[in-house]
N, C-alpha and C positions, 0 to 999 in steps of 0.2 A: 251353168250361172243360169238364174232364172234373170230376164231382163225387163220383162211385163212389169208394169206397176200395177199396185191395186186396181185404182180407174179404170185402166182400159181394159183390165182381167175384166171389172163388170160390165164394162161394157159390151163386149164381146160375148160375154155370156147373157145378157140381155138380149142379145140377137139369135142366141139359139134356139133352134125350131121348136123342141119340146119344151123349152120356160114360153115363147111365144102362145104355141096352144093352152099352154095352164093359162095363163094372163087372161087370156080371150074366153074360155071357157069360165074363167071366173068373173068375167063381165058379163056375159051371157047366160048362166046357168045353164041345167038346173044345179042344184044343191040337195045336200051336201057334196064335194069335191071330196075324194079320197085320192092321196099321191100315197102310196104304199112304196116302200123300198128305198124312199128318200132318204139319206143317212146323212149325218156332219155335217161339215159346211156348206154343203150343198143345197141340204134342206133350209136353212137357213138363208140362203140368195132366194130362193124360189116364195120362202115366206116374206123376205125384204122385200124384193120385186112386186108379190102380190099387194103389199100395204101401201108400196111407194103407187100403184094405178088403181086402188080400189077409192069407192066412194064412200068407204065407212070402214069402222072399225073390222079389225079381221081375228079369228080365233083359230090357232093352230092347236091342236091336240096330239101330246106326245105319247108315247106307250109307259112311260116310266120318269120319275122325278128325276134323274140322273139326263137322261135325254131333255129334259124341260130346261135342268139347270144349263146344258150345252147350247140349245138350242138361244138361251136369253143372251149367254155371254156371246156366243157368234153374233147373233143382231145389234148388239150395242157396238161389236166394234164394226158392223157395216153401216152406223149410223141411225139403225132406225131405232123409232119413239115405242120399247115394248116393254112388258109388265107380264110377271110369271103370279098366277092364279091360282 
């Protein structure tokens, strides 16, 4: 049984060293930042956290329409303000 609440899980992930490094890189540049191999809900967590800490809009490019749709659903579940273009 999983007793870790969603917000607690997100708080722990926000301290995850690779995610902290990504957010730092997004803050400082250079651009673009390629995050290959990030799949499923973790991709959405990375995008949501990057959007939460960014000073402007953020664009996430997915390899397929299905993955873009799935990312949008995951971002909405995380409470991120997202749109599909």
